[in-house]
N, C-alpha and C positions, 0 to 999 in steps of 0.2 A: 403547428397550433400549440401555443403553450397554455398551460392552466395554473400557473403560480404553484404548482405544487410544493415547491421549496421554498418560496419566499419565508424570509427573517430566519433560513438553516445556516448555519456556519459549518466548515469543515476543512479537511486537510486530504489533498487528493495526492498520492504518491504514484511516481511512473507515467507521468506525462511526456514524450520526449519528444514526437512530430504526429503531425495527421495520420499516421496510420496506429497509433496506440491506442488501444481500448482506453485507458486512461483519459486520453485527448476528449477521445468521443463523449465519454462518461462527462468529464469537464462542462463542455461545450452544452451538453443537453441539462445537465444540472445548472448553469449559469442563463440558460433559456426558460428553466421553471422556477429563477428567481431566488436560490442559493447563491454566498458567498463563501471563498474560499482560499486557501493558502496552497499554491503548488509545489510541489517538492521533489528532487530527485539529487543523484551523488551529484558533485561538483563537476566531474569531467562528463557526463550525462548532458547536465546543463550548457556546458561549451559546444556539446557536439551537436544538441539537437536543437528545435525550435521552440522550447518553452516560453521564452520571452513574448513570442509572438501570441500564444494562448493567452497570456498573463494580460497583455495590452488589450487583447479581443474582449476579456471577460472581466478587466478591470480587476486582477488578483495580483497579490503579493506573491513574488517568490523567493523561498528560504532554500539554499542548498543543504540537504543533510543527505548522510550515507544511514540508510536505515540499519547496518551492520554495528552502528557506530552509538553507542550509551550517549557519547557525548554531545555528537551531532542531534541526535533526538532529543536531549535535552534541552539543547540551545530551540530548536526547531518549535518545540512545544511551549516554552516561556514566553519567544516570541509571539507565535501565533496567538496563545491567551492575552497577551498585551497587545497585539493587531484588533483582535475583537472586543477586547475591554469586559472579559468573560469566559466561559465556557462554549464549546462548540457541540456540532449536534451528528456529525459523521465524518469518517473518516474511510477514505479507500486504501485499500495495499494494492496495487498494479504492480509486482514485481517479480522478476524471475529470470533468474540467468545460469547457465551452465556452461563453463568450460571444457566439459567433457563432451557435452555434445557440440558447441562451437566447432570444436575440434575432432568432430565424429570418431571419437575413441568408444568402440562399443564398451556393452556394460558389463562383458566378462572381462575386460581388460582396464577398467576403469583407472584413472589416475586417484588416489585417494586423497590427495592436495587440493585435487580441483572439485572433488566429490564435497569434500569440509566447506569450500567455498559455494558450492552450489546448495547444501544445506543451509549454510547461516545465510546467503542471500534470498533464495527461494522460499524460506519457511521458518526459520529461528527471527530473521528480523521482523515477523509479523509479533512473534511473543514478544519481541524487544517492545513493539510500536505499543503493543496492546498494554504492556508493563507500565511503559512510562506515562500513557494514558491515564492510567487507572492513579499511580503515584503521583501526580500531578490533579488528579481528579478534573481531568479536563473535559470529560463528556458529558454533559445533562442528562437528566434520567429520562428513559424511554428513547435514548441515542441509539446509534447503528455504527457497526465495525463491518466494513466487507472485503474480505480479500478474494482475487480471481484464482481460481482453480481449473482443473482440466478432468476431462476422463479418465485422462492417464493415472489417475490416482487410485482406480479401482480395476484399470485395463491394463494388459499389458499392449503397447502400441510401437512398433518398430521404430529403431534409430530415437528413442525418448528418453531411454536410458535412464539416468541419476535423477532426470527432473521428475520421473514419476513418484519417484520415493521424497522427494521434497514435497511434491503435491500432496502426497501423502498425509505427510508430517502436518503440513501446513492445513489440512482437513483436520487432523486430530488435534492440532493447537486451538481451533475456533471452537471444536466441541468441548473440550476439556476449558479454554477460557472462557467461553460461552455460558459455561454452569456458573462459574463462580462470579463472573460480574455480570450477569445476567440476575442470579440470585440477588446480590447487592445493591446493584442501581439498575436494575430493570435495563441494561445495555445490551443489544441483540449484535450478535457476532455469526457473520455467515461467510 
Protein backbone atom coordinates (compact mmCIF):
# COMPACT_ATOMS: atom_id res chain seq x y z
CA UNK A 1 0.00 0.00 0.00
CA UNK A 2 1.45 3.34 -1.08
CA UNK A 3 1.06 6.57 0.88
CA UNK A 4 2.69 9.04 -1.59
CA UNK A 5 5.44 9.68 0.97
CA UNK A 6 7.86 10.71 -1.79
CA UNK A 7 5.44 12.51 -4.09
CA UNK A 8 7.27 15.35 -5.85
CA UNK A 9 10.72 14.15 -4.70
CA UNK A 10 13.45 13.66 -7.31
CA UNK A 11 16.76 11.85 -7.07
CA UNK A 12 19.51 9.63 -8.37
CA UNK A 13 19.80 5.92 -7.61
CA UNK A 14 23.20 4.27 -8.11
CA UNK A 15 23.58 0.51 -8.43
CA UNK A 16 20.27 -1.05 -9.56
CA UNK A 17 21.59 -3.96 -11.63
CA UNK A 18 18.80 -6.55 -11.49
CA UNK A 19 15.83 -7.49 -9.33
CA UNK A 20 18.18 -8.97 -6.71
CA UNK A 21 19.85 -5.58 -6.09
CA UNK A 22 18.97 -3.61 -3.00
CA UNK A 23 18.98 -0.46 -5.15
CA UNK A 24 16.42 -2.09 -7.46
CA UNK A 25 14.06 -2.75 -4.55
CA UNK A 26 14.55 0.79 -3.23
CA UNK A 27 13.78 2.17 -6.70
CA UNK A 28 10.57 0.15 -6.91
CA UNK A 29 9.42 1.34 -3.47
CA UNK A 30 10.45 4.95 -4.14
CA UNK A 31 8.48 4.89 -7.40
CA UNK A 32 5.50 3.35 -5.61
CA UNK A 33 5.64 6.23 -3.10
CA UNK A 34 5.68 8.85 -5.89
CA UNK A 35 9.39 9.63 -6.37
CA UNK A 36 11.00 10.32 -9.72
CA UNK A 37 14.63 9.41 -10.26
CA UNK A 38 17.50 8.81 -12.63
CA UNK A 39 19.02 5.33 -12.56
CA UNK A 40 22.76 5.01 -13.01
CA UNK A 41 25.46 2.38 -13.08
CA UNK A 42 28.69 1.74 -14.96
CA UNK A 43 28.33 1.28 -18.72
CA UNK A 44 29.37 -2.39 -18.40
CA UNK A 45 26.85 -3.04 -15.60
CA UNK A 46 24.11 -1.45 -17.71
CA UNK A 47 24.95 -3.83 -20.57
CA UNK A 48 25.01 -6.87 -18.27
CA UNK A 49 22.03 -6.02 -16.07
CA UNK A 50 18.32 -5.39 -16.48
CA UNK A 51 18.30 -1.69 -15.60
CA UNK A 52 16.38 -0.76 -18.75
CA UNK A 53 13.47 -2.93 -17.57
CA UNK A 54 13.42 -1.09 -14.22
CA UNK A 55 13.61 2.25 -16.01
CA UNK A 56 10.61 1.32 -18.15
CA UNK A 57 8.63 0.13 -15.12
CA UNK A 58 9.39 3.32 -13.16
CA UNK A 59 9.37 5.76 -16.08
CA UNK A 60 12.97 6.70 -15.27
CA UNK A 61 15.88 8.00 -17.28
CA UNK A 62 19.06 5.89 -17.35
CA UNK A 63 22.40 7.68 -17.48
CA UNK A 64 25.59 5.61 -17.57
CA UNK A 65 28.18 6.75 -15.05
CA UNK A 66 31.15 5.11 -13.40
CA UNK A 67 31.02 6.58 -9.89
CA UNK A 68 34.82 6.49 -9.69
CA UNK A 69 35.09 8.87 -12.67
CA UNK A 70 34.73 12.60 -12.05
CA UNK A 71 34.07 13.12 -15.78
CA UNK A 72 31.18 10.63 -15.68
CA UNK A 73 29.80 12.17 -12.48
CA UNK A 74 29.98 15.67 -13.97
CA UNK A 75 27.94 14.42 -16.94
CA UNK A 76 25.48 12.57 -14.67
CA UNK A 77 24.76 15.60 -12.49
CA UNK A 78 24.53 18.01 -15.43
CA UNK A 79 22.09 15.77 -17.29
CA UNK A 80 20.06 14.97 -14.17
CA UNK A 81 19.60 18.62 -13.24
CA UNK A 82 18.67 19.40 -16.83
CA UNK A 83 16.23 16.47 -16.96
CA UNK A 84 14.42 17.56 -13.80
CA UNK A 85 14.72 21.29 -14.53
CA UNK A 86 16.36 21.94 -11.17
CA UNK A 87 17.67 20.43 -7.98
CA UNK A 88 17.06 16.95 -6.62
CA UNK A 89 16.07 15.74 -3.16
CA UNK A 90 17.93 12.47 -2.67
CA UNK A 91 20.80 10.24 -3.75
CA UNK A 92 21.16 6.52 -3.04
CA UNK A 93 24.72 5.16 -3.29
CA UNK A 94 24.34 1.38 -3.49
CA UNK A 95 27.77 0.50 -4.85
CA UNK A 96 30.38 -1.98 -3.70
CA UNK A 97 32.84 -4.40 -5.25
CA UNK A 98 36.09 -6.10 -4.27
CA UNK A 99 38.25 -8.01 -6.75
CA UNK A 100 40.02 -9.59 -3.75
CA UNK A 101 36.75 -10.97 -2.36
CA UNK A 102 35.60 -12.15 -5.77
CA UNK A 103 38.90 -13.97 -6.27
CA UNK A 104 38.82 -15.30 -2.68
CA UNK A 105 42.18 -13.74 -1.87
CA UNK A 106 42.60 -13.81 1.94
CA UNK A 107 42.99 -10.60 3.93
CA UNK A 108 46.57 -11.41 4.92
CA UNK A 109 47.50 -11.89 1.25
CA UNK A 110 45.64 -9.01 -0.41
CA UNK A 111 46.55 -7.85 -3.86
CA UNK A 112 47.07 -4.12 -3.30
CA UNK A 113 46.08 -3.12 -6.81
CA UNK A 114 42.75 -4.85 -6.15
CA UNK A 115 42.63 -3.20 -2.72
CA UNK A 116 42.87 0.25 -4.29
CA UNK A 117 40.04 -0.64 -6.70
CA UNK A 118 37.94 -1.85 -3.76
CA UNK A 119 38.47 1.41 -1.88
CA UNK A 120 37.79 3.57 -4.95
CA UNK A 121 34.62 1.74 -5.97
CA UNK A 122 33.19 0.98 -2.53
CA UNK A 123 34.11 4.09 -0.53
CA UNK A 124 35.92 6.90 -2.32
CA UNK A 125 33.21 6.95 -4.99
CA UNK A 126 30.82 8.08 -2.23
CA UNK A 127 33.07 11.05 -1.51
CA UNK A 128 33.21 11.85 -5.23
CA UNK A 129 29.41 11.69 -5.59
CA UNK A 130 28.87 13.99 -2.60
CA UNK A 131 31.58 16.40 -3.69
CA UNK A 132 30.09 16.61 -7.20
CA UNK A 133 26.59 17.15 -5.78
CA UNK A 134 27.95 19.95 -3.59
CA UNK A 135 29.87 21.58 -6.46
CA UNK A 136 26.70 21.57 -8.57
CA UNK A 137 24.56 22.73 -5.63
CA UNK A 138 22.38 19.86 -6.84
CA UNK A 139 20.42 18.97 -3.70
CA UNK A 140 17.58 20.94 -2.17
CA UNK A 141 17.97 22.01 1.45
CA UNK A 142 16.84 19.21 3.77
CA UNK A 143 17.66 16.64 1.08
CA UNK A 144 19.25 13.30 1.83
CA UNK A 145 22.19 11.21 0.65
CA UNK A 146 22.26 7.56 1.70
CA UNK A 147 25.00 4.97 1.24
CA UNK A 148 24.54 1.31 2.01
CA UNK A 149 27.01 -0.10 4.48
CA UNK A 150 27.41 -3.39 6.30
CA UNK A 151 28.06 -4.49 9.89
CA UNK A 152 31.55 -5.61 8.80
CA UNK A 153 32.54 -1.93 9.07
CA UNK A 154 32.60 -2.54 12.84
CA UNK A 155 33.12 -6.31 13.09
CA UNK A 156 35.37 -8.89 11.53
CA UNK A 157 33.52 -11.30 9.29
CA UNK A 158 35.09 -14.28 7.61
CA UNK A 159 36.05 -13.69 3.96
CA UNK A 160 34.64 -10.14 3.80
CA UNK A 161 38.27 -8.98 3.74
CA UNK A 162 39.03 -5.54 2.29
CA UNK A 163 35.33 -4.78 1.84
CA UNK A 164 35.20 -4.30 5.63
CA UNK A 165 37.90 -1.62 5.32
CA UNK A 166 35.97 0.01 2.49
CA UNK A 167 32.72 0.04 4.48
CA UNK A 168 34.49 1.58 7.48
CA UNK A 169 35.87 4.30 5.18
CA UNK A 170 32.41 4.77 3.65
CA UNK A 171 30.92 5.36 7.09
CA UNK A 172 33.68 7.80 7.96
CA UNK A 173 33.02 9.74 4.74
CA UNK A 174 29.32 9.90 5.64
CA UNK A 175 30.16 11.35 9.07
CA UNK A 176 32.72 13.86 7.79
CA UNK A 177 30.77 15.09 4.77
CA UNK A 178 27.54 14.88 6.77
CA UNK A 179 28.93 17.40 9.22
CA UNK A 180 30.02 19.79 6.46
CA UNK A 181 27.01 19.47 4.14
CA UNK A 182 24.57 19.34 7.04
CA UNK A 183 25.92 22.51 8.56
CA UNK A 184 25.94 24.40 5.26
CA UNK A 185 22.82 23.14 3.48
CA UNK A 186 20.97 20.97 5.99
CA UNK A 187 21.66 17.93 3.76
CA UNK A 188 21.52 14.64 5.67
CA UNK A 189 24.12 12.01 4.87
CA UNK A 190 23.63 8.51 6.24
